[in-house]
Every structure is written in structure tokens, then in C-alpha cells.
N, C-alpha and C positions, 0 to 999 in steps of 0.2 A: 134373767134368761133361763128357760127350762132346760135342765140337764137330765140325762138318763145314765144309769150305770153302763148300759150297753154302749152308748155313745162315748162315754169317757174311756172305757176299755179300748175301743177301736182307735180313738184319737191317740191315746198313750202308746199303743203298739206301733201305730204309723209314725209317730214322732221319733220313736227310738229305732225304728226300722226292724222290728221283729215280726215274724209271721203270726198268724192267728194262734191264740192260746189253745193248748190241748187240755183236756179234762181227764182227770184220773184220781185214784185214791192211793195215798202213800201211808206207810207205817206210822211215821211220827211228824209229818210235815203237811202244812196246808197248801204248799206250793213248792216248786223246784225250778231252778234255772240250770239247764244243761249247757255246759261250756262249749263242747265240741260242735253240736248242731246249732248252738245259739238259739235255743227255744225255751219257752216257759210253759209249765203245766200247773194247773190249779185244781183244787178239789171242787171249788165253786167258781164258775166261769166269770161271774161279775163281782168277785171279791176284790174290790179296788185296793184296800190296804195291803193285802197279800201280793197283788199284782205289782203295786208300787215297790214293795220289798224286793221282789224278784227282778224288777227292772233295775233296782239299785245294783244287784249283782251284775246284770248285763252291762251297765255303764262302767262299773269298776273294771271289768275285764276288757270290754270293747273300746272304751273311750279314754280311759285314764292310764292305759298301759304304756310301756316303753318300747313298743314295736311288736310285742308278742301278745296276741289276743287271747291266748290260753293261759297267760300268767298275769294275775292281778297284782299291782304294785303294793309294796308295804311302806313306801316313802321313808325307809330307814327308821320307822317307828315314831316319826315326828308328830303324828296325830293320835298316837295310841292313848294318850291321857283322856281323850274325848271319845274315841271310837271303841275302845275295849269295854267301857261301861255300857255304851249303847248296844253292843253286841251280846252282852251277857244274857238277857232274857230269852234270846232265840238260840242260845248255845247249850250244849250239854257239858257235864264235867270232863268228858273225854276230849273236848275240843282243844286244839293247840292255840297259842296266841294268834297265829296267822289265820286260823279259821274263825276265831272270835272277831278279829279285825274285819274280815270279810262280812261277817254278820253286822258289824257296826256300820260299815258303809251302806249295807242294804237297809238297815233300820233308819239310818240318817235320811236316806232317800225317801223312805216311806213317810217319815215325819215332814220332810221338806215339801212333799206333795200334799199331804193331808193336814198338816199343822205347822206351817212354816215358822211361826213365831217360836214354837217349842223347839224346833230343829235348831234355830239360831241361838236360842238360850242354852241348850244343852251342848252344842258344839259350835261355838262362835268362830273359833280358829279354822276348823275344818270347813265350816259353811262358807267362809270367805274364800278359802283355797279351792273348794269344789266348784263354786260358781265361777271363779276366775279361770280355772282350768277349762271348764266347758265353754265359756265365752270365747276363749282363745282357740281351743282345739276344734270345736264344732259349733259355731254360732247358730246354725239352723236348729240343731238339737237343743241348745240352750233356750232358744225362743220357744220351741215346741214344748219344752218342759214347763216354762213359765205359763204358757197358755193352758196346759193341762192342770197346773196348780190352780189357776183362776177358775177353770171349769169345776174342779173338785170343790173349791170353796163356794162356788155358786150352788152346787148340789147340796152341800152341807147346810147352807142358809135357807134352803127351801123348806116350807112346812112339811111335816111328816105325810099329811094327806096328799100334798102336791108331789112328793117323792113317789108315792104309790101310783097316783094318777098318771104321772109321766111315763110309767112303764107300759101303759096301754099301747104306745106307739112302738114298743120294742119288737113285737111280732104278732100283729093282730090275727094272723091266720092260725096261730097256735091255740087260740081260745075258741072253744066251741060255742055257738050261739046260745046253747041251753043255759050257760052261766049268766047270772045277773051281773050288772055292773058292780053291785055291792060285794057279791061273792068273789068276783075277780080282783077287786081292790084289796079285799081282806087277804086273799091268797098272795097277791104281789107283796104286800107289806110284810106278811109272815115270812115269805121267802127272803126278803131283805134282812130280816132278823135271824132266821133260823139257818139259812144256808151260807150266810156270810162267814160264820164260824161254827164249829161244833160246840154245843153246850156252854161251858163256863167262859170260854175265851170270846164268844160273840159279844157278851155284854162289856167286857173290858175294851175291846177294840172299837165297839160302837161308841162307848163313852169317850174314847180318845178322839174319834172323828166328830162327835157331836154329843155333848153331855146330856142333852134332853132325850136323845134317842135311847139311852140306857134305861131310863125310867119308863119310857113308852114300850120298850121291848119287854120289860117285866110284865106289862099288862096284857101281852098277847101270848104269853107262855101257855 
């Protein structure tokens, strides 16, 4: 099944019940989740790994709470052995354990959506807990996330050329007729690589989603 980043983004947001993503630039982040308005903002609108991370924050606050959507639960530290290491890469030295834990939940969600085997390997206990909680609390959301996971895996499995070609249906009107198909496809593929992440981090996250993509990305630098 042909998947597009645009389609995956819309499906994920609909599944979680979030409004359309805002786009902006931030000092040190590729995306943010705003707790009070319950909105997500990204630097690159179709950055699926970062969107998955921010959706993890949304789920932590909105779906796993104890009645207060502005307060993310800590579960008494029961899952810290798995969550704190997961949260370290996206945390600063100034982060408190509670902040690192939140990052851990977000990173777990990113992995669960983009690399489910790795998510379960790195956090087997939390994985079982997270899935059971969502199945019990919000079965519709749990089903939607599983479908989003499947669509992301379908996209990852598509050949690189098919990934680029699939973007033609994203917004046909946005492309002026003067561009050749080859020029359009090259630009779309370059955007997948270059706007997914700034500079160094793009190759790391691309490799996490699909190892082959990292080497291909190097050839289009």
C-alpha cells in the first residue's frame, strides 16, 4: 500500500484527536507539545519521527493521567529504569528526573510507532503497561495507533524512489508545470532528507527509521 508522509501525519493527528500541526522554529527543539492548548508545533511539517515524539507527550498528559490532563503521571517511578535511559538523548543536563521521564515516554512512543521491535526490546515492561493502559482507557485510540504504526512500517518498506513518487499526490497544485518530473522527484526526495532534520541529526533519525535511507541520504548531500 502506497503511503505518504502527508497522509501519515493527518492520520496520526486524527487518531490522537489533535488539531493540525503548526510550523515554527525553536531555539533547541525540532518540535514541541503545548500542554494547555494541547497542540503540536514542528520545524518540518512532515517530520514523522518528531511528530511521533510529540504525540507521545500528548498521550502521556491526555490519556495516561489520573484525572488532570495538565499533569503527566510518574507512576511512582515504577518504570524509571526503562524510561530514564530512553529520555536521556533528548534531555539537557539541567532536566529534572521528572522531565527526563517525560522525554522517555515521548521517545518510547516514537520508537513504538517507527520501530516497534526496538521499543519493546528497550522497554519491555513499559511497553506492556503502555499498551494495556491504552487498550483499557481508550480502545479507539489504541486501534488508531496500531494502524498508524502499520502505515509507517508500510512507508519505511517502500523503495526510496516510490517514497519520492508518492509525494506527487501530496499537493499537485503546488508544483508549477515548468518543472520536469525528474526535477520534482529529486526535490521531493531531497526534502525528505534535508527537512526531516537539520544537518547531523537527519542521518541518525533516518537510519533509525530505515538503515538504507542513511546511505542514500549521503548521496544527495
